[in-house]
Structures are given as structure tokens and as C-alpha cells.
A tleap script that builds the chain and sets N, CA, C and O, in Angstrom:
source leaprc.protein.ff14SB
mol = sequence {
  NMET VAL GLU ARG LEU LEU GLY LYS LYS VAL
  VAL GLY ILE LYS GLN SER LEU LYS ALA ILE
  ASN ASN ASP GLU VAL LYS SER LEU TYR VAL
  ALA SER ASP ALA ASP ILE LYS LEU ILE GLU
  PRO VAL LEU LYS LEU ALA GLN GLN ASN SER
  LEU GLU ILE ASN TYR VAL LYS THR MET LYS
  ASP LEU GLY LYS LEU CYS GLY ILE ASP VAL
  GLY ALA ALA THR ALA VAL LEU LEU LYS CASP
}
set mol.1.N position { 72.668 21.623 -80.906 }
set mol.1.CA position { 72.017 20.675 -81.783 }
set mol.1.C position { 73.054 19.905 -82.590 }
set mol.1.O position { 74.131 20.423 -82.881 }
set mol.2.N position { 72.734 18.691 -82.943 }
set mol.2.CA position { 73.628 17.831 -83.698 }
set mol.2.C position { 73.750 18.351 -85.133 }
set mol.2.O position { 72.757 18.750 -85.742 }
set mol.3.N position { 74.964 18.342 -85.661 }
set mol.3.CA position { 75.190 18.802 -87.028 }
set mol.3.C position { 74.797 17.756 -88.058 }
set mol.3.O position { 74.312 18.090 -89.139 }
set mol.4.N position { 75.010 16.478 -87.715 }
set mol.4.CA position { 74.752 15.400 -88.664 }
set mol.4.C position { 74.438 14.140 -87.865 }
set mol.4.O position { 75.058 13.884 -86.833 }
set mol.5.N position { 73.490 13.365 -88.335 }
set mol.5.CA position { 73.179 12.092 -87.682 }
set mol.5.C position { 74.267 11.094 -88.046 }
set mol.5.O position { 74.505 10.818 -89.222 }
set mol.6.N position { 74.915 10.564 -87.041 }
set mol.6.CA position { 76.004 9.620 -87.272 }
set mol.6.C position { 75.505 8.190 -87.190 }
set mol.6.O position { 74.628 7.874 -86.386 }
set mol.7.N position { 76.060 7.337 -88.016 }
set mol.7.CA position { 75.672 5.935 -88.033 }
set mol.7.C position { 74.760 5.640 -89.199 }
set mol.7.O position { 74.439 6.518 -90.000 }
set mol.8.N position { 74.348 4.388 -89.283 }
set mol.8.CA position { 73.454 3.976 -90.361 }
set mol.8.C position { 72.075 4.546 -90.110 }
set mol.8.O position { 71.560 4.510 -88.992 }
set mol.9.N position { 71.481 5.076 -91.181 }
set mol.9.CA position { 70.161 5.687 -91.045 }
set mol.9.C position { 69.327 5.391 -92.277 }
set mol.9.O position { 69.841 5.020 -93.332 }
set mol.10.N position { 68.028 5.565 -92.111 }
set mol.10.CA position { 67.070 5.430 -93.201 }
set mol.10.C position { 66.226 6.694 -93.175 }
set mol.10.O position { 65.818 7.159 -92.111 }
set mol.11.N position { 65.967 7.251 -94.365 }
set mol.11.CA position { 65.238 8.509 -94.465 }
set mol.11.C position { 63.923 8.288 -95.211 }
set mol.11.O position { 63.877 7.583 -96.219 }
set mol.12.N position { 62.859 8.900 -94.701 }
set mol.12.CA position { 61.566 8.826 -95.369 }
set mol.12.C position { 60.557 8.010 -94.581 }
set mol.12.O position { 60.923 7.136 -93.795 }
set mol.13.N position { 59.289 8.305 -94.799 }
set mol.13.CA position { 58.217 7.668 -94.043 }
set mol.13.C position { 58.127 6.174 -94.316 }
set mol.13.O position { 58.111 5.373 -93.382 }
set mol.14.N position { 58.067 5.792 -95.592 }
set mol.14.CA position { 57.912 4.374 -95.932 }
set mol.14.C position { 59.090 3.548 -95.448 }
set mol.14.O position { 58.906 2.463 -94.896 }
set mol.15.N position { 60.301 4.055 -95.651 }
set mol.15.CA position { 61.489 3.321 -95.225 }
set mol.15.C position { 61.592 3.259 -93.702 }
set mol.15.O position { 62.052 2.263 -93.145 }
set mol.16.N position { 61.161 4.332 -93.034 }
set mol.16.CA position { 61.168 4.339 -91.564 }
set mol.16.C position { 60.206 3.289 -91.022 }
set mol.16.O position { 60.547 2.544 -90.103 }
set mol.17.N position { 58.993 3.229 -91.594 }
set mol.17.CA position { 58.010 2.225 -91.171 }
set mol.17.C position { 58.557 0.812 -91.371 }
set mol.17.O position { 58.420 -0.045 -90.498 }
set mol.18.N position { 59.165 0.586 -92.505 }
set mol.18.CA position { 59.716 -0.736 -92.812 }
set mol.18.C position { 60.803 -1.128 -91.797 }
set mol.18.O position { 60.822 -2.257 -91.306 }
set mol.19.N position { 61.695 -0.194 -91.493 }
set mol.19.CA position { 62.776 -0.469 -90.545 }
set mol.19.C position { 62.239 -0.722 -89.139 }
set mol.19.O position { 62.732 -1.606 -88.439 }
set mol.20.N position { 61.227 0.051 -88.717 }
set mol.20.CA position { 60.638 -0.142 -87.385 }
set mol.20.C position { 59.959 -1.514 -87.316 }
set mol.20.O position { 60.108 -2.236 -86.330 }
set mol.21.N position { 59.222 -1.866 -88.359 }
set mol.21.CA position { 58.555 -3.179 -88.397 }
set mol.21.C position { 59.553 -4.334 -88.354 }
set mol.21.O position { 59.240 -5.407 -87.840 }
set mol.22.N position { 60.746 -4.118 -88.889 }
set mol.22.CA position { 61.779 -5.147 -88.892 }
set mol.22.C position { 62.647 -5.112 -87.635 }
set mol.22.O position { 63.645 -5.828 -87.549 }
set mol.23.N position { 62.270 -4.278 -86.658 }
set mol.23.CA position { 62.989 -4.158 -85.384 }
set mol.23.C position { 64.467 -3.817 -85.590 }
set mol.23.O position { 65.345 -4.409 -84.962 }
set mol.24.N position { 64.726 -2.856 -86.476 }
set mol.24.CA position { 66.096 -2.448 -86.792 }
set mol.24.C position { 66.442 -1.060 -86.264 }
set mol.24.O position { 67.539 -0.561 -86.516 }
set mol.25.N position { 65.519 -0.429 -85.533 }
set mol.25.CA position { 65.650 0.993 -85.198 }
set mol.25.C position { 65.957 1.213 -83.724 }
set mol.25.O position { 65.409 0.537 -82.853 }
set mol.26.N position { 66.860 2.188 -83.454 }
set mol.26.CA position { 67.083 2.576 -82.062 }
set mol.26.C position { 66.474 3.931 -81.740 }
set mol.26.O position { 66.118 4.179 -80.588 }
set mol.27.N position { 66.340 4.835 -82.747 }
set mol.27.CA position { 65.666 6.107 -82.477 }
set mol.27.C position { 65.074 6.696 -83.753 }
set mol.27.O position { 65.550 6.451 -84.861 }
set mol.28.N position { 64.018 7.482 -83.554 }
set mol.28.CA position { 63.271 8.099 -84.648 }
set mol.28.C position { 63.446 9.607 -84.586 }
set mol.28.O position { 63.431 10.198 -83.506 }
set mol.29.N position { 63.612 10.221 -85.739 }
set mol.29.CA position { 63.664 11.676 -85.863 }
set mol.29.C position { 62.485 12.120 -86.718 }
set mol.29.O position { 62.243 11.568 -87.791 }
set mol.30.N position { 61.754 13.119 -86.235 }
set mol.30.CA position { 60.544 13.589 -86.909 }
set mol.30.C position { 60.615 15.105 -87.068 }
set mol.30.O position { 60.976 15.818 -86.131 }
set mol.31.N position { 60.269 15.590 -88.257 }
set mol.31.CA position { 60.201 17.032 -88.499 }
set mol.31.C position { 58.892 17.565 -87.924 }
set mol.31.O position { 57.818 17.045 -88.229 }
set mol.32.N position { 58.980 18.587 -87.106 }
set mol.32.CA position { 57.793 19.159 -86.457 }
set mol.32.C position { 56.812 19.775 -87.450 }
set mol.32.O position { 55.618 19.869 -87.164 }
set mol.33.N position { 57.311 20.198 -88.625 }
set mol.33.CA position { 56.426 20.827 -89.603 }
set mol.33.C position { 55.886 19.843 -90.644 }
set mol.33.O position { 55.246 20.255 -91.612 }
set mol.34.N position { 56.138 18.552 -90.453 }
set mol.34.CA position { 55.624 17.542 -91.385 }
set mol.34.C position { 54.115 17.374 -91.187 }
set mol.34.O position { 53.598 17.608 -90.094 }
set mol.35.N position { 53.421 16.972 -92.238 }
set mol.35.CA position { 51.980 16.749 -92.196 }
set mol.35.C position { 51.661 15.622 -91.211 }
set mol.35.O position { 52.106 14.488 -91.392 }
set mol.36.N position { 50.899 15.935 -90.183 }
set mol.36.CA position { 50.602 14.964 -89.120 }
set mol.36.C position { 49.917 13.715 -89.673 }
set mol.36.O position { 50.134 12.618 -89.160 }
set mol.37.N position { 49.105 13.865 -90.696 }
set mol.37.CA position { 48.419 12.707 -91.269 }
set mol.37.C position { 49.415 11.715 -91.863 }
set mol.37.O position { 49.170 10.509 -91.867 }
set mol.38.N position { 50.533 12.226 -92.362 }
set mol.38.CA position { 51.543 11.361 -92.957 }
set mol.38.C position { 52.436 10.694 -91.918 }
set mol.38.O position { 52.800 9.526 -92.060 }
set mol.39.N position { 52.785 11.439 -90.876 }
set mol.39.CA position { 53.738 10.892 -89.894 }
set mol.39.C position { 53.073 10.164 -88.733 }
set mol.39.O position { 53.753 9.480 -87.968 }
set mol.40.N position { 51.759 10.297 -88.586 }
set mol.40.CA position { 51.055 9.655 -87.473 }
set mol.40.C position { 51.295 8.143 -87.388 }
set mol.40.O position { 51.543 7.642 -86.291 }
set mol.41.N position { 51.233 7.392 -88.502 }
set mol.41.CA position { 51.492 5.946 -88.406 }
set mol.41.C position { 52.906 5.627 -87.901 }
set mol.41.O position { 53.108 4.651 -87.179 }
set mol.42.N position { 53.874 6.456 -88.286 }
set mol.42.CA position { 55.250 6.241 -87.839 }
set mol.42.C position { 55.358 6.504 -86.342 }
set mol.42.O position { 55.999 5.743 -85.618 }
set mol.43.N position { 54.733 7.579 -85.882 }
set mol.43.CA position { 54.765 7.914 -84.455 }
set mol.43.C position { 54.100 6.825 -83.608 }
set mol.43.O position { 54.625 6.433 -82.565 }
set mol.44.N position { 52.945 6.342 -84.064 }
set mol.44.CA position { 52.242 5.293 -83.317 }
set mol.44.C position { 53.085 4.030 -83.216 }
set mol.44.O position { 53.197 3.433 -82.145 }
set mol.45.N position { 53.677 3.627 -84.336 }
set mol.45.CA position { 54.496 2.422 -84.344 }
set mol.45.C position { 55.734 2.592 -83.456 }
set mol.45.O position { 56.139 1.662 -82.759 }
set mol.46.N position { 56.322 3.778 -83.489 }
set mol.46.CA position { 57.493 4.055 -82.643 }
set mol.46.C position { 57.126 3.977 -81.164 }
set mol.46.O position { 57.884 3.433 -80.360 }
set mol.47.N position { 55.963 4.521 -80.807 }
set mol.47.CA position { 55.521 4.469 -79.413 }
set mol.47.C position { 55.226 3.038 -78.978 }
set mol.47.O position { 55.542 2.653 -77.853 }
set mol.48.N position { 54.624 2.250 -79.861 }
set mol.48.CA position { 54.336 0.845 -79.546 }
set mol.48.C position { 55.622 0.051 -79.309 }
set mol.48.O position { 55.644 -0.897 -78.524 }
set mol.49.N position { 56.687 0.453 -79.998 }
set mol.49.CA position { 57.965 -0.248 -79.877 }
set mol.49.C position { 58.913 0.431 -78.890 }
set mol.49.O position { 60.090 0.079 -78.818 }
set mol.50.N position { 58.407 1.398 -78.135 }
set mol.50.CA position { 59.167 2.122 -77.115 }
set mol.50.C position { 60.461 2.724 -77.655 }
set mol.50.O position { 61.511 2.641 -77.017 }
set mol.51.N position { 60.372 3.328 -78.832 }
set mol.51.CA position { 61.539 3.962 -79.436 }
set mol.51.C position { 61.679 5.394 -78.946 }
set mol.51.O position { 60.692 6.051 -78.613 }
set mol.52.N position { 62.905 5.863 -78.908 }
set mol.52.CA position { 63.179 7.260 -78.587 }
set mol.52.C position { 62.727 8.102 -79.784 }
set mol.52.O position { 63.093 7.813 -80.923 }
set mol.53.N position { 61.928 9.146 -79.522 }
set mol.53.CA position { 61.448 10.018 -80.591 }
set mol.53.C position { 62.044 11.401 -80.389 }
set mol.53.O position { 61.876 12.015 -79.335 }
set mol.54.N position { 62.749 11.889 -81.418 }
set mol.54.CA position { 63.391 13.197 -81.381 }
set mol.54.C position { 62.719 14.089 -82.418 }
set mol.54.O position { 62.509 13.681 -83.560 }
set mol.55.N position { 62.389 15.300 -82.014 }
set mol.55.CA position { 61.747 16.234 -82.929 }
set mol.55.C position { 62.755 17.256 -83.433 }
set mol.55.O position { 63.549 17.794 -82.662 }
set mol.56.N position { 62.712 17.514 -84.730 }
set mol.56.CA position { 63.558 18.505 -85.389 }
set mol.56.C position { 62.622 19.598 -85.887 }
set mol.56.O position { 61.498 19.309 -86.298 }
set mol.57.N position { 63.068 20.841 -85.857 }
set mol.57.CA position { 62.199 21.978 -86.148 }
set mol.57.C position { 61.529 21.901 -87.525 }
set mol.57.O position { 60.312 22.056 -87.627 }
set mol.58.N position { 62.310 21.664 -88.577 }
set mol.58.CA position { 61.734 21.665 -89.920 }
set mol.58.C position { 62.188 20.458 -90.732 }
set mol.58.O position { 63.176 19.801 -90.403 }
set mol.59.N position { 61.447 20.183 -91.797 }
set mol.59.CA position { 61.815 19.093 -92.703 }
set mol.59.C position { 63.164 19.394 -93.364 }
set mol.59.O position { 63.968 18.489 -93.591 }
set mol.60.N position { 63.399 20.650 -93.665 }
set mol.60.CA position { 64.673 21.046 -94.269 }
set mol.60.C position { 65.834 20.758 -93.312 }
set mol.60.O position { 66.875 20.249 -93.727 }
set mol.61.N position { 65.646 21.089 -92.023 }
set mol.61.CA position { 66.683 20.821 -91.017 }
set mol.61.C position { 66.948 19.322 -90.892 }
set mol.61.O position { 68.099 18.903 -90.771 }
set mol.62.N position { 65.895 18.519 -90.920 }
set mol.62.CA position { 66.064 17.071 -90.816 }
set mol.62.C position { 66.810 16.533 -92.039 }
set mol.62.O position { 67.657 15.648 -91.918 }
set mol.63.N position { 66.493 17.069 -93.204 }
set mol.63.CA position { 67.225 16.675 -94.407 }
set mol.63.C position { 68.707 16.976 -94.277 }
set mol.63.O position { 69.547 16.150 -94.635 }
set mol.64.N position { 69.030 18.157 -93.766 }
set mol.64.CA position { 70.437 18.529 -93.559 }
set mol.64.C position { 71.117 17.585 -92.571 }
set mol.64.O position { 72.255 17.168 -92.785 }
set mol.65.N position { 70.409 17.249 -91.483 }
set mol.65.CA position { 70.964 16.322 -90.494 }
set mol.65.C position { 71.307 14.968 -91.126 }
set mol.65.O position { 72.252 14.294 -90.717 }
set mol.66.N position { 70.516 14.592 -92.126 }
set mol.66.CA position { 70.700 13.302 -92.790 }
set mol.66.C position { 71.696 13.381 -93.946 }
set mol.66.O position { 72.024 12.366 -94.561 }
set mol.67.N position { 72.176 14.595 -94.238 }
set mol.67.CA position { 73.147 14.759 -95.302 }
set mol.67.C position { 72.537 14.750 -96.694 }
set mol.67.O position { 73.207 14.398 -97.664 }
set mol.68.N position { 71.261 15.138 -96.798 }
set mol.68.CA position { 70.621 15.213 -98.116 }
set mol.68.C position { 70.196 16.650 -98.383 }
set mol.68.O position { 70.048 17.443 -97.454 }
set mol.69.N position { 70.001 16.982 -99.653 }
set mol.69.CA position { 69.689 18.354 -100.048 }
set mol.69.C position { 68.203 18.659 -100.113 }
set mol.69.O position { 67.814 19.747 -100.537 }
set mol.70.N position { 67.374 17.723 -99.704 }
set mol.70.CA position { 65.927 17.928 -99.697 }
set mol.70.C position { 65.402 17.702 -98.287 }
set mol.70.O position { 66.095 17.142 -97.437 }
set mol.71.N position { 64.177 18.141 -98.049 }
set mol.71.CA position { 63.574 17.955 -96.738 }
set mol.71.C position { 63.172 16.509 -96.501 }
set mol.71.O position { 63.009 15.735 -97.444 }
set mol.72.N position { 63.016 16.156 -95.238 }
set mol.72.CA position { 62.588 14.812 -94.865 }
set mol.72.C position { 61.604 14.916 -93.712 }
set mol.72.O position { 61.809 15.696 -92.782 }
set mol.73.N position { 60.530 14.128 -93.772 }
set mol.73.CA position { 59.541 14.130 -92.700 }
set mol.73.C position { 60.012 13.276 -91.529 }
set mol.73.O position { 59.838 13.649 -90.369 }
set mol.74.N position { 60.614 12.119 -91.843 }
set mol.74.CA position { 61.114 11.233 -90.792 }
set mol.74.C position { 62.448 10.633 -91.197 }
set mol.74.O position { 62.786 10.549 -92.378 }
set mol.75.N position { 63.191 10.220 -90.191 }
set mol.75.CA position { 64.425 9.468 -90.391 }
set mol.75.C position { 64.622 8.599 -89.158 }
set mol.75.O position { 64.173 8.951 -88.067 }
set mol.76.N position { 65.288 7.474 -89.328 }
set mol.76.CA position { 65.571 6.604 -88.191 }
set mol.76.C position { 67.043 6.246 -88.171 }
set mol.76.O position { 67.676 6.079 -89.213 }
set mol.77.N position { 67.577 6.130 -86.955 }
set mol.77.CA position { 68.921 5.595 -86.772 }
set mol.77.C position { 68.789 4.110 -86.543 }
set mol.77.O position { 67.998 3.670 -85.709 }
set mol.78.N position { 69.558 3.341 -87.278 }
set mol.78.CA position { 69.476 1.891 -87.177 }
set mol.78.C position { 70.374 1.368 -86.066 }
set mol.78.O position { 71.374 1.994 -85.715 }
set mol.79.N position { 70.009 0.221 -85.520 }
set mol.79.CA position { 70.824 -0.437 -84.501 }
set mol.79.C position { 72.144 -0.862 -85.128 }
set mol.79.O position { 72.222 -1.137 -86.325 }
set mol.80.N position { 73.177 -0.912 -84.298 }
set mol.80.CA position { 74.506 -1.323 -84.792 }
set mol.80.C position { 74.546 -2.772 -85.178 }
set mol.80.O position { 75.587 -3.268 -85.610 }
savepdb mol mol.pdb
quit
């Protein structure tokens, strides 16, 4: 498993949605234990835009991957 997400990234549901809508994203990371009601809009938008979707076991693990000390439901890697 990757120790840290490299490159420019955005963390959080609202920021992920905004980045996807602005066509700035190359891949989405989603915590498997996140509330489905919260992440469903992000997943749908990612599928509509044919983005790569990667699942991480827990929100805490995703937070660590992003280099933050709190959990995260979603994160996106931005295009170069």
C-alpha cells in the first residue's frame, strides 16, 4: 500500500466535489468506512466523469495517506 499520496491533492467531500466539477481530478480516494449517504454524490460524479476510484480501508488511513492527523472520507489527486 502507498505510504503517502504524492502530488497535489484535495481532501474532503465538498472540496472533492468542487474539484471534480472543475475537471481537475485524475483519481479519487474513498474511505470504505465513510457514511455512504455522504460519499454517494462524490462516487456518482466520479463515475460519470470516468475517474479512477481507489478504496482505502478506513477514514483514519486515508487521513494518514493525505498527511493529516484526522480522518478523511474522500480525497482526490489533481491533474498536473
